[in-house]
N, C-alpha and C positions, 0 to 999 in steps of 0.2 A: 751712273746710268748712261745708257747710249740712246741717242735720239737720231732718227733718220727720216728722210722723206722718200716715199715710194709711190709708184703709180700702179693702179689696179683697175682694169676695165675702163681705161681712159680717164680715170679720176686720180687726183693727187691727194696723198694723206700724210700726216705727220704720225709717226709710229714710235714705239719703244722697241729696242732690239734686246732680245732675251737670249738664253743659251742656245747654242747651235746656229747662231746667226738668224734665228727665226724672228719674225716681227709680230708685234701685238698691236692691234688697232684699238681705238677708243672704245669700241663696242665689245671688246674681249676676244674678237676673232684672232687666231694665230695662224700665220702662213710661213712656209719655209723660204729659205734664201732665194731659191730659184723659182718661186711661185709669184714673185712680184718683180717689177722693173724698178731698179734703184735710181734715184735722182740725186743730184748734188745736194748735200744737206744744208747748205747755205747759198744765198744768191746775191750777196753784196759784192762790192768791189774787192778785188784781190790785189794786195800790195805785195809784190814779189821781190825777193832779194837776189841780186847777182853776186857771185864770189863771196858768199858769207861763210865759207869754210876755208881755212888757210890751205889745207891739203888740196882742195879743188882748184884754188887759185894757182898753186904751184904746178898742178897737173896741166893747166892751160898756159903756163909760163907767164902769169900775171903777178904783179905785186899786190899783196892783200890790201884792200882799201882801208882808208882811215875814216871814212864816213860811209853810211849805208848806200849801196848802189841799188836804187829801187825803181821799179817800173810797175805800171798798172795793167792788169788783165781784166777784160770785160766779161760779164756773166755769160755772153754767148760762146766763150771758149770752153765752158765747163761741160763735163759729161759725168755720168755716174758709174758706180761699181758694176762690174760684169758687162760693161758696154764696150763699144769699139771706138778706136781712134784711127784716123786715116793718115797715111804717109803720102805727101805730095809726089806725083809722078816726076821722074827725072831729077830727083835730088840725090846727092851723094851721101849725106850723113844726117840722120835724125836720131837723137838719143833721149833716153828717159832722164828724169831727175826726181828721186825720192825725197819728199820734203814733209817735215812737220808743219802743220798749219794751225795758227792760233785764231780762234773765232771770237770776235767782239760781241759782248752781250748787252752793253748799254752805252749810250753816247759817251765818248771819251775826248775831252779837250783839256790841254795843259795838265796832263796826268804826270805825277812824279813817279820815278822808277819804283820806289818802295811801295807804291799803291797800285802798280800797273796790273798785277794779276787779278785784282778785284774787278776789273772791267771785262774779264773774259767769260764767255759762255762755256767754252771748252776748247777741245782740240780735235782736229781731223787730219787726214792725210791727203796729199795731192801728188800727182805725177806730172811734173811741169815739162812736158816734151818740148824739145828745141830743135829747130831745123837749122843746122849750122851753116848750110850753104848761103844763108841770107845774113849771117852775122858780119857786120861791118866793123863793129867796135864794141867790145864787152862793156865798156863804160857808158855807151849810149846804144842799148840794144834796139835793133830795127824791129818794128811791129810785126813784120813777116816772120820773125824768128819764133815769136811767142804768142801771137794773138790770132790763131786760126780757129774757125768754128769747131767745137767739139774735140779739141786737142789737149784739154787739161782734165783728166779724170780727177774727181774730188770725192772723198768719202771713206768708207761706206756710210759713216755716221759721225756724229759729234759726241765725244766722250766728255762728260761734265768735268770742269776744271778741278773740282775737289777730288776726282778719282785719278788724277795725274799729279801726285804731290811734288815731283821734281822733273819738270820738262827739260831741264838742262843736262840730263844724263840718261838719254834714251838711245837705244840702238836703232839704226836705220839699215834696211836691207832691200836689195832688188834682185829678182830672179828673171831670167829670160828662158822660157821653155823649161823651167825647173832647175836651171843652172844658176847658182849664186854668182852675181856679177859685181855687186856693189855692197859694201858694208862700212858703216861709220857710226859716229855717235854725235848727238847734239852737244856734247861737252866741247866739241871742236868748233862751235860757232864763234865767229868773230864778234857779232852783235847779238846778244841774247834777246829773248822775248820782252822782258821788262824794259830793256834799253830801247827796243824798237817801238813799243807803245809810247814811251815818253817822247821819242824822236818824232814819230808821225803826228802825235797829238799836239805837239808844240806849235804846229803851223796849220793844222786842219782838224776838223772834228771827225773822229771815227764813229761809224754808226753801227747799230746792232746788225749782225749778219755780214759785216765786212770781215775780211780774212787777211792774215799776214802769213805768206808762204816764206819760210825762213831759210831757204837755200838747200843745197845738196853737197854731200861730201864727194871725194874723188871716186873714180871707178866707173866711168861712162863707157857705153858701147853702142854701136849702131843697132837699130831695130828695123825689121823689114816686114812686109805683109805676110801674115801667117803666124807671126810671133805672139806668144802670150807673155805679157809683162806683169809681174806682181811686185808691188812696192809695199813695204811694211814698216811701221814705226812701233817699236815696243810699247805695249801698254795702251796703244791708241787704236790701231786697226791695220788690216791687210786688204789692199785694194787691187782688184784684178781687172785687167784691160787687155784687149786683143787689137792687133794692128791689121788694117786692111788697106788696099790700094785706094788712091784717090778716085779712080774710075768706079770701083765697087762701092765705095761709100756713097757717092752721089747718085749712083744708079738706084741704091736702096733707100735713099733719103731725099727723094725729089720733093720740092716745095709743092 
């Protein structure tokens, strides 16, 4: 089953996603994909992984890590399916990152690897945009690279964990304006999801709604205002996002 959060007439709702990306409300009402505003399906902290695919590490001329390189993204960075993300003015390079995201379903502390998947609510997709101009060191990512308002599309929904029997063998793809730019597989992860749940829960308690973004494979490219970027994880979802300029974004999103 697919679960989503949408907004309609200024109100937020939890809905079930059915065929054709239609959404069904608790009262039985069904609306089409473009009749609602899609919200991020979870709002916990996001623990994101850097260099978690060996091919991506080589693409950037880095040695693959021997321990997870993790950083935290705040909920203010999230945006939903079919929404916009802004590219800061006067930067040279901003790229997408198609990622499988594991969503925690119950408190997890000191979880063993063999039990880890029992703590998941399910899976979703994110596009972890990065502004490379501000990258000082991949092993200690600067907050300006990854933590700007509304620059991490998440969604469109959460797929129940039981409906994704093998998260370690899923294809990931990214398109810019319909052109395939990135293709990889979760089989190439250095640290898989059970390992990451065991790792994080060994020193902190993961809470329901927290997310683990598991990294991206090689195949990055610059994106500019006007681009439509689509990221897809096989069996999980297809997430659509459009890029606008900093000036246009804040003109249309005044506090």
